[in-house]
TORLO-132826 format. One record per residue (C-alpha): z, x, y. Coordinates in nm, 2 decimals. Layout:
! residues N
+--------+--------+--------+
!     zz !     xx !     yy !
+--------+--------+--------+
!      Z !      X !      Y !
...
+--------+--------+--------+
This chain:
! residues 129
+--------+--------+--------+
!     zz !     xx !     yy !
+--------+--------+--------+
!   0.18 !  -1.92 !   1.33 !
!   0.11 !  -1.89 !   0.98 !
!  -0.12 !  -2.09 !   0.76 !
!  -0.13 !  -2.13 !   0.38 !
!  -0.37 !  -1.87 !   0.37 !
!  -0.21 !  -1.60 !   0.58 !
!   0.13 !  -1.44 !   0.63 !
!   0.26 !  -1.34 !   0.97 !
!   0.46 !  -1.04 !   1.06 !
!   0.73 !  -0.95 !   1.36 !
!   0.95 !  -0.69 !   1.42 !
!   1.22 !  -0.57 !   1.66 !
!   1.43 !  -0.24 !   1.71 !
!   1.79 !  -0.18 !   1.75 !
!   1.89 !   0.16 !   1.86 !
!   2.24 !   0.16 !   1.67 !
!   2.33 !   0.48 !   1.84 !
!   2.37 !   0.29 !   2.17 !
!   2.38 !  -0.07 !   2.03 !
!   2.08 !  -0.16 !   2.24 !
!   1.75 !  -0.27 !   2.19 !
!   1.48 !   0.06 !   2.16 !
!   1.23 !  -0.04 !   2.44 !
!   0.90 !   0.13 !   2.48 !
!   0.85 !   0.23 !   2.09 !
!   0.49 !   0.22 !   2.01 !
!   0.41 !   0.04 !   1.69 !
!   0.09 !   0.01 !   1.50 !
!   0.02 !  -0.23 !   1.22 !
!  -0.21 !  -0.20 !   0.91 !
!  -0.27 !  -0.40 !   0.61 !
!  -0.45 !  -0.39 !   0.28 !
!  -0.56 !  -0.66 !   0.03 !
!  -0.42 !  -0.51 !  -0.31 !
!  -0.26 !  -0.21 !  -0.42 !
!  -0.59 !  -0.02 !  -0.45 !
!  -0.74 !  -0.12 !  -0.15 !
!  -0.78 !   0.08 !   0.17 !
!  -0.55 !   0.04 !   0.46 !
!  -0.70 !  -0.14 !   0.75 !
!  -0.56 !  -0.06 !   1.11 !
!  -0.52 !  -0.37 !   1.28 !
!  -0.39 !  -0.26 !   1.62 !
!  -0.03 !  -0.22 !   1.78 !
!   0.20 !  -0.29 !   2.04 !
!   0.52 !  -0.16 !   2.19 !
!   0.88 !  -0.29 !   2.21 !
!   0.98 !  -0.47 !   2.52 !
!   1.30 !  -0.47 !   2.68 !
!   1.47 !  -0.67 !   2.42 !
!   1.34 !  -0.41 !   2.16 !
!   1.08 !  -0.69 !   2.02 !
!   0.72 !  -0.65 !   1.96 !
!   0.57 !  -1.04 !   2.04 !
!   0.21 !  -0.95 !   2.02 !
!   0.15 !  -0.76 !   1.71 !
!  -0.22 !  -0.86 !   1.59 !
!  -0.25 !  -1.16 !   1.31 !
!  -0.31 !  -1.05 !   0.92 !
!  -0.63 !  -1.11 !   0.82 !
!  -0.65 !  -1.38 !   0.52 !
!  -0.58 !  -1.18 !   0.15 !
!  -0.33 !  -0.94 !   0.26 !
!  -0.10 !  -0.84 !   0.02 !
!   0.06 !  -0.51 !   0.18 !
!   0.18 !  -0.43 !   0.53 !
!   0.26 !  -0.12 !   0.70 !
!   0.45 !  -0.09 !   1.03 !
!   0.45 !   0.28 !   1.18 !
!   0.72 !   0.32 !   1.46 !
!   0.67 !   0.63 !   1.68 !
!   1.03 !   0.71 !   1.71 !
!   0.97 !   1.08 !   1.87 !
!   0.87 !   0.98 !   2.23 !
!   1.16 !   0.74 !   2.25 !
!   1.43 !   0.96 !   2.16 !
!   1.29 !   1.25 !   2.36 !
!   1.29 !   1.02 !   2.67 !
!   1.65 !   0.90 !   2.60 !
!   1.77 !   1.24 !   2.53 !
!   1.62 !   1.41 !   2.85 !
!   1.77 !   1.11 !   3.06 !
!   2.12 !   1.15 !   2.91 !
!   2.08 !   1.53 !   2.98 !
!   1.98 !   1.53 !   3.33 !
!   2.36 !   1.61 !   3.41 !
!   2.45 !   1.76 !   3.08 !
!   2.36 !   2.10 !   2.89 !
!   2.11 !   2.07 !   2.60 !
!   2.28 !   1.97 !   2.31 !
!   2.01 !   1.99 !   2.03 !
!   1.64 !   2.10 !   1.98 !
!   1.50 !   1.77 !   1.90 !
!   1.53 !   1.42 !   2.02 !
!   1.47 !   1.28 !   1.69 !
!   1.52 !   1.38 !   1.31 !
!   1.23 !   1.11 !   1.20 !
!   0.96 !   1.16 !   1.47 !
!   0.80 !   0.83 !   1.31 !
!   0.91 !   0.58 !   1.06 !
!   0.67 !   0.39 !   0.85 !
!   0.75 !   0.09 !   0.66 !
!   0.56 !  -0.09 !   0.38 !
!   0.60 !  -0.41 !   0.24 !
!   0.44 !  -0.66 !   0.04 !
!   0.36 !  -1.01 !   0.19 !
!   0.24 !  -1.37 !   0.03 !
!   0.03 !  -1.61 !   0.20 !
!   0.20 !  -1.88 !   0.42 !
!   0.52 !  -1.68 !   0.48 !
!   0.67 !  -1.52 !   0.78 !
!   0.80 !  -1.17 !   0.77 !
!   1.06 !  -1.06 !   1.03 !
!   1.12 !  -0.66 !   0.94 !
!   1.41 !  -0.55 !   1.20 !
!   1.45 !  -0.15 !   1.23 !
!   1.79 !  -0.04 !   1.30 !
!   1.75 !   0.29 !   1.43 !
!   1.96 !   0.62 !   1.56 !
!   1.83 !   0.98 !   1.60 !
!   1.93 !   1.09 !   1.23 !
!   1.88 !   0.77 !   1.02 !
!   1.73 !   0.41 !   1.02 !
!   1.72 !   0.09 !   0.78 !
!   1.52 !  -0.20 !   0.77 !
!   1.55 !  -0.53 !   0.63 !
!   1.37 !  -0.86 !   0.59 !
!   1.51 !  -1.10 !   0.85 !
!   1.43 !  -1.44 !   0.93 !
+--------+--------+--------+
């Protein structure tokens, strides 16, 4: 829920290499009030079985910039270990990007849904609805 003085943020992750939601990815949320302000850690969550973070902290009044940090290395390491239980090791690392940090601007009173499309060697994001 947002008010006229705050913005709100949500996210989800789709693993495009499998076409499935990415479950269990830790996500942290930081915010600042202005381009020169210090980043303030607000907390975090982890993606559920549907790849969604349903309990990200609320943004403080006056927030102008938000950063979502996705800890992808553990997700891909676990996925690689599961896939290779009966197969030989194919590569040295589970993810080329051990983390993904997305920084974006927000305005009061609007909701910002920022999906992450993820695979072991690339990612993209967009402003969703």
